[in-house]
C-alpha positions in Angstrom: 0.0 0.0 0.0 2.7 2.5 1.0 4.2 4.3 -1.9 1.7 3.1 -4.4 0.2 6.4 -5.6 2.2 7.2 -8.8 -0.3 9.7 -10.1 -1.0 11.4 -6.8 -0.1 14.9 -7.9 -2.0 14.4 -11.1 -5.3 14.5 -9.4 -4.7 16.4 -6.2 -6.1 19.9 -6.8 -3.6 22.7 -6.5 -0.9 20.1 -5.9 1.5 20.4 -8.9 4.4 21.0 -6.6 5.6 24.4 -7.7 2.3 26.0 -6.7 1.3 23.5 -4.1 -1.1 25.4 -1.7 0.3 23.6 1.3 3.8 25.1 0.9 2.4 28.6 0.4 0.2 28.2 3.4 3.1 27.2 5.6 5.2 30.1 4.2 2.5 32.6 5.0 2.0 31.2 8.5 5.6 30.7 9.6 7.3 33.4 7.4 8.9 33.6 4.0 12.1 32.4 5.4 10.7 29.2 6.9 12.8 27.0 4.5 15.5 29.5 3.7 19.0 28.1 4.2 17.5 25.0 5.9 18.1 21.3 5.6 14.7 19.8 4.7 13.4 16.2 4.8 10.3 15.2 2.8 8.9 11.9 4.1 6.9 10.0 1.4 8.1 12.3 -1.3 6.3 10.5 -4.1 7.6 11.9 -7.5 9.5 14.7 -5.7 7.2 17.6 -6.7 7.1 19.1 -3.2 10.8 18.5 -2.5 11.8 20.2 -5.7 9.4 23.1 -5.1 11.1 23.7 -1.7 14.5 23.6 -3.5 13.6 25.9 -6.4 11.3 28.5 -4.8 11.8 28.6 -1.0 15.6 28.9 -0.6 16.4 25.6 1.1 20.1 24.7 1.5 19.5 21.0 1.1 16.5 18.8 0.5 16.2 15.1 0.9 13.2 13.2 -0.3 12.5 9.6 0.8 9.9 7.1 -0.4 9.5 3.3 -0.2 8.6 3.1 -3.9 11.8 2.8 -6.0 10.0 3.8 -9.2 8.7 7.0 -7.7 12.2 7.8 -6.4 13.6 7.2 -9.9 11.1 9.6 -11.3 11.9 12.2 -8.7 15.7 11.8 -9.4 15.1 12.2 -13.1 13.0 15.4 -12.5 15.8 16.8 -10.3 18.4 16.2 -13.1 16.2 17.8 -15.7 15.5 21.0 -13.9 17.7 23.5 -12.1 17.4 23.8 -8.3 19.7 26.7 -7.9 22.3 26.4 -5.1 20.2 23.8 -3.2 21.5 20.3 -2.9 18.8 17.8 -3.7 18.8 14.0 -3.0 16.2 11.3 -3.4 16.4 8.0 -1.6 14.4 4.8 -2.0 14.1 3.8 1.6 11.7 3.3 4.5 12.0 6.2 7.0 11.0 3.9 9.8 13.9 1.5 9.3 16.5 3.7 7.5 19.8 4.3 9.3 19.9 7.4 11.5 23.7 7.8 10.8 25.2 8.2 7.3 28.7 7.1 6.2 31.3 7.2 8.9 29.6 9.9 10.9 28.9 9.0 14.6 26.2 11.6 14.8 22.6 11.1 13.5 21.6 12.9 10.4 19.5 15.9 11.4 17.2 18.3 9.6 15.8 21.8 10.3 12.4 21.0 8.7 10.7 17.7 8.3 7.6 17.4 6.2 5.1 14.5 6.4 2.3 15.3 4.0 -0.6 12.8 3.6 1.5 9.9 4.8 0.3 8.9 8.2 -2.7 6.9 7.0 -0.5 4.6 4.9 1.7 4.0 7.9 -1.4 3.3 10.0 -2.6 0.8 7.4 0.6 -1.1 7.4 1.8 -0.9 11.0 -1.1 0.4 13.1 -0.7 2.7 16.1 2.8 1.4 16.8 4.0 2.4 13.3 2.7 6.0 13.6 4.2 6.4 17.1 7.5 5.1 15.7 7.2 7.6 12.9 6.8 10.5 15.2 9.6 9.4 17.5 11.9 9.1 14.5 10.9 12.6 13.4 11.9 13.9 16.9 15.3 12.2 16.6 15.9 13.5 13.1 15.0 17.1 13.9 17.5 19.7 15.0 16.7 21.4 18.3 14.3 24.2 17.3 13.4 22.3 14.1 9.9 22.4 12.5 7.7 19.4 11.9 5.1 20.0 9.2 2.3 17.4 9.5 -0.7 16.9 7.2 -2.5 13.8 8.4 -5.4 12.3 6.6 -8.7 12.5 8.4 -10.2 9.4 10.0 -13.2 9.4 7.7 -10.9 8.7 4.8 -9.6 5.5 6.3 -12.8 3.6 5.6 -12.6 4.3 1.9 -9.5 2.2 1.5 -9.6 -0.1 4.4 -10.9 -3.0 2.4 -7.9 -3.2 0.0 -6.7 -6.3 1.8 -8.0 -8.4 4.7 -4.8 -7.5 6.6 -5.5 -3.8 6.3 -9.1 -4.3 7.4 -7.8 -6.1 10.5 -5.2 -3.4 11.3 -7.8 -0.6 11.0 -10.0 -2.4 13.5 -7.2 -2.3 16.0 -6.4 1.4 15.7 -6.9 3.3 18.9 -4.9 6.4 18.2 -7.0 8.1 15.6 -5.6 11.2 13.7 -7.4 13.6 16.1 -5.2 12.1 18.9 -1.9 12.7 17.1 -1.4 16.2 18.7 -1.6 14.7 22.2 0.9 12.0 21.4 3.4 14.5 19.8 3.1 16.8 22.9 3.7 13.7 25.1 7.1 13.0 23.5 8.3 16.6 23.8 7.0 18.5 20.8 5.6 22.0 21.1 2.5 22.9 19.1 3.2 26.0 17.2 0.1 26.4 15.0 -2.6 24.7 13.0 -3.5 25.8 9.5 -7.2 25.1 9.0 -8.3 22.8 6.2 -9.3 24.8 3.0 -13.0 25.4 2.5 -12.8 24.6 -1.2 -11.7 21.7 -3.4 -12.7 18.0 -3.1 -13.6 17.0 0.4 -11.0 14.3 0.5 -8.2 16.8 0.2 -9.5 19.3 2.8 -6.9 18.6 5.4 -5.5 20.8 8.2 -1.7 21.2 8.5 -0.3 21.0 12.0 3.0 22.7 12.9 5.2 21.5 15.7 8.6 22.4 17.1 11.2 20.4 18.8 12.2 22.7 21.6 15.5 24.5 21.1 16.5 23.4 24.6 16.1 19.7 25.3 13.7 18.5 28.0 14.5 16.9 31.3 17.3 19.4 32.1 19.4 18.6 29.0 20.8 21.4 27.0 20.6 21.8 23.2 22.9 19.7 21.1 23.8 22.8 19.0 26.8 24.6 20.3 26.2 28.2 21.5 27.4 30.9 19.0 30.4 32.7 20.1 30.7 36.5 19.9 32.0 37.2 16.4 34.9 39.3 15.4 34.5 42.4 13.2 35.2 40.5 9.9 32.7 37.9 11.0 30.1 40.5 11.8 30.7 42.1 8.4 30.2 38.7 6.7 27.1 38.1 8.8 25.7 41.5 7.7 26.3 40.6 4.1 24.6 37.2 4.6 21.6 38.9 6.2 21.3 41.3 3.1 21.2 38.2 0.8 18.7 36.6 3.1 16.4 39.6 2.9 16.6 39.5 -0.9 15.7 35.8 -0.8 12.8 36.3 1.5 11.4 39.0 -0.7 11.7 36.6 -3.7 9.8 33.9 -1.8 7.2 36.5 -0.7 6.7 37.7 -4.2 6.4 34.2 -5.5 3.8 33.2 -2.9 1.7 36.4 -3.5 1.9 35.8 -7.3 0.8 32.2 -7.0 -2.0 33.1 -4.6 -3.3 35.8 -7.0 -3.3 33.2 -9.8 -5.4 30.8 -7.6 -8.1 33.3 -6.7 -9.8 33.3 -10.2 -9.6 29.5 -10.3 -11.4 29.3 -6.9 -14.1 31.7 -8.0 -14.6 29.8 -11.2 -15.0 26.5 -9.4 -17.6 28.1 -7.0 -19.7 29.3 -9.9 -19.4 26.2 -12.0 
């Protein structure tokens, strides 16, 4: 079941990647610099549309997309090669986030990200592995996030589970045993240490099946239980360093303006489409 939707972005409204409403909604809510200069992980990246949009239009430093479907990852890698992603490093991996190694190469430290996205994935994990699978997913997100990192979660609503639960007898049996429904995800995330930053309400337009809220959580910058952040504190910079930082900030301002202009332009393009649908 997991990784089987090859044409997902072909039928999801407003989900072509570059103009995906979810990215624009997060950017508006968190700020135009929410991905800027960040290392971003996209869990269940499908054909890579969202991952590449973050790389192309939102100023990320590095984007990694993972999916269990090798064919989807091959398509994503091909798309990355055929289109420029600016200065952003883009990588796609055919692997299961729940079992993939936390450490890469010879590093003794786990691979960490500033932003982790999990968009319309939790239902498929629930189908395959039940409550234990979703809980493991959330714990792994916690371990993979940098202190202060952002978790962008778009869970499918419980009502959508029944539409697909009869795909196999195994899935039907797993769904019967689910106790932690999507509405209880927030409570579980808070229990393992996340802080709830905001919730973006589900859109009021488009097919009902895709009207999903987006929940934003942070791993605290300072670890719980008296532990300090794993990030070293920044030392006071010298004059050359302060000059370099000022120059970097100027570039950052320019990048944020570019993202803001892009979001506003895409939003303006969507408005007539929305009105047209309403009067159809």
